[in-house]
C-alpha positions as CSV (number, residue, x, y, z in Angstrom):
1,X,21.4,-3.0,17.6
2,X,19.6,-5.0,15.0
3,X,18.0,-4.4,11.7
4,X,14.3,-4.9,12.1
5,X,13.0,-4.9,8.6
6,X,13.8,-5.3,4.9
7,X,16.3,-7.4,3.0
8,X,18.8,-7.8,5.8
9,X,16.2,-8.1,8.6
10,X,17.7,-9.7,11.7
11,X,21.3,-8.6,11.1
12,X,23.0,-7.5,14.4
13,X,25.2,-4.5,14.1
14,X,28.2,-4.5,16.4
15,X,30.0,-1.2,16.0
16,X,33.3,-0.5,17.7
17,X,32.8,0.6,21.3
18,X,35.0,3.7,20.8
19,X,32.7,5.5,18.4
20,X,31.4,8.9,19.8
21,X,27.7,7.9,19.5
22,X,24.4,7.4,21.3
23,X,22.5,5.0,19.1
24,X,18.8,5.1,18.8
25,X,17.4,2.2,20.9
26,X,15.8,-0.8,19.2
27,X,12.5,-0.1,20.9
28,X,12.4,3.6,19.7
29,X,13.7,2.6,16.2
30,X,11.0,-0.1,15.9
31,X,8.3,2.4,16.9
32,X,9.7,5.0,14.4
33,X,9.7,2.6,11.5
34,X,6.2,1.4,12.3
35,X,5.1,5.0,11.8
36,X,7.2,5.5,8.7
37,X,6.0,2.3,7.1
38,X,2.6,4.0,6.7
39,X,3.9,7.3,5.5
40,X,6.7,6.5,3.0
41,X,7.0,4.3,-0.1
42,X,10.5,3.1,0.4
43,X,11.3,2.4,-3.3
44,X,10.4,6.0,-4.2
45,X,12.2,7.7,-1.3
46,X,15.4,9.7,-1.5
47,X,16.6,9.8,2.1
48,X,19.2,11.8,4.1
49,X,20.5,10.7,7.5
50,X,22.2,13.5,9.4
51,X,24.6,12.8,12.3
52,X,24.6,9.1,11.2
53,X,26.8,7.8,13.9
54,X,26.8,4.0,13.7
55,X,24.6,4.0,10.7
56,X,21.8,2.3,12.6
57,X,19.0,4.3,10.9
58,X,20.8,4.5,7.5
59,X,21.3,0.7,7.3
60,X,17.6,0.2,8.3
61,X,16.5,2.6,5.5
62,X,18.8,0.8,3.0
63,X,17.6,-2.6,4.1
64,X,14.0,-1.5,3.4
65,X,14.9,-0.4,-0.1
66,X,15.0,3.4,-0.3
67,X,15.8,4.7,-3.7
68,X,18.9,6.6,-2.5
69,X,20.4,7.4,0.8
70,X,23.1,9.9,1.9
71,X,24.6,9.4,5.4
72,X,26.5,12.4,6.8
73,X,28.7,12.4,9.9
74,X,31.7,14.3,11.0
75,X,33.5,11.4,12.6
76,X,35.8,9.4,10.3
77,X,35.5,6.2,12.3
78,X,31.7,6.3,12.1
79,X,31.9,6.8,8.3
80,X,34.3,4.0,8.0
81,X,32.1,1.6,10.0
82,X,29.0,2.6,7.9
83,X,31.0,2.1,4.7
84,X,32.1,-1.4,5.9
85,X,28.5,-2.4,6.5
86,X,27.4,-0.9,3.2
87,X,29.9,-3.2,1.4
88,X,29.3,-6.2,3.6
89,X,25.5,-6.2,2.9
90,X,25.7,-4.8,-0.6
91,X,23.6,-1.6,0.2
92,X,24.5,0.0,-3.1
93,X,22.0,2.9,-2.8
94,X,24.0,4.3,0.2
95,X,26.5,7.1,0.0
96,X,28.5,8.1,3.0
97,X,29.9,11.7,3.4
98,X,32.3,12.7,6.2
99,X,31.3,16.3,6.8
100,X,30.2,18.8,9.5
101,X,26.4,18.4,9.3
102,X,25.7,22.1,9.9
103,X,28.1,23.2,7.1
104,X,26.7,20.4,4.9
105,X,23.1,21.8,5.4
106,X,24.1,25.3,4.3
107,X,25.9,24.1,1.2
108,X,23.7,21.2,0.1
109,X,22.0,21.7,-3.3
110,X,20.1,18.4,-3.2
111,X,16.6,17.8,-1.7
112,X,15.2,14.7,-0.1
113,X,11.8,13.0,0.5
114,X,12.8,11.9,4.0
115,X,15.4,13.4,6.4
116,X,16.3,11.9,9.8
117,X,18.6,13.7,12.2
118,X,19.9,12.4,15.5
119,X,22.3,15.1,16.6
120,X,24.3,15.1,19.9
121,X,21.7,15.9,22.6
122,X,23.9,18.8,23.8
123,X,24.2,20.4,20.4
124,X,23.4,24.1,21.0
125,X,21.9,24.4,17.4
126,X,19.6,21.4,17.9
127,X,16.4,23.5,18.1
128,X,17.4,25.4,15.0
129,X,17.8,22.3,12.8
130,X,14.2,22.4,11.4
131,X,14.7,26.1,10.4
132,X,18.0,25.4,8.8
133,X,16.6,22.4,6.7
134,X,13.6,24.4,5.5
135,X,15.5,27.6,4.9
136,X,18.0,25.7,2.7
137,X,15.2,23.7,0.9
138,X,16.6,20.3,1.7
139,X,13.1,18.7,2.1
140,X,11.0,18.1,-1.0
141,X,7.4,19.2,-1.1
142,X,5.3,16.6,0.8
143,X,8.6,15.4,2.4
144,X,9.0,14.3,6.0
145,X,11.7,15.3,8.5
146,X,12.1,13.5,11.8
147,X,14.3,14.9,14.5
148,X,15.4,12.8,17.5
149,X,16.1,14.8,20.5
150,X,15.9,14.7,24.3
151,X,12.3,14.9,25.5
152,X,13.2,17.9,27.7
153,X,14.2,20.0,24.6
154,X,11.2,21.5,22.9
155,X,11.3,21.9,19.1
156,X,7.6,22.3,18.4
157,X,7.6,26.0,17.6
158,X,8.3,25.6,13.9
159,X,5.3,26.1,11.5
160,X,5.9,22.7,9.9
161,X,5.9,20.8,13.2
162,X,3.2,18.0,13.1
163,X,3.7,15.8,16.2
164,X,6.1,14.5,18.8
165,X,6.4,10.9,20.0
166,X,8.0,10.3,23.3
167,X,10.1,7.2,24.2
168,X,11.4,7.9,27.7
169,X,14.2,10.4,27.6
170,X,14.2,10.4,23.8
171,X,11.6,11.9,21.5
172,X,10.9,12.0,17.7
173,X,9.5,15.2,16.4
174,X,7.9,15.1,12.9
175,X,7.9,18.0,10.5
176,X,6.1,18.0,7.1
177,X,6.5,20.2,4.1
178,X,3.1,20.2,2.4
């Protein structure tokens, strides 16, 4: 995994091999950030990364200079690794929270301009994530939510669904609150 843009562009991330994760591939991440580059103003964006895992997406967002970033994951080893990278690269706008993402969503009182979620592909609640985020008002007006999911799982029934981009077995579905 490497950081593809921003202040720490080119940094290679080498997380421990025992983390319970399935990182977004560099190819898919590069395609995603090419799309986001035209939709977000990084310095004005409050971002949320759900199911952060290795922090691959979080660190990319911080490198590009988002205003604030909250990374949420239930696994302590993942949170520790992300926190180590935050300190190492002085990514001060990052906050890391060890929490169950589904419980976090229902109790969160903050809202965000950009939300990214890369849940475990076998998560039964995966198709419900858009509903949960919108019901609990986690996305700001004109905000963007991107859900990474297996291409075989359909999540396009939500009223705020905009488009799906397919990258082999993985897809990104985009939702906008306008």
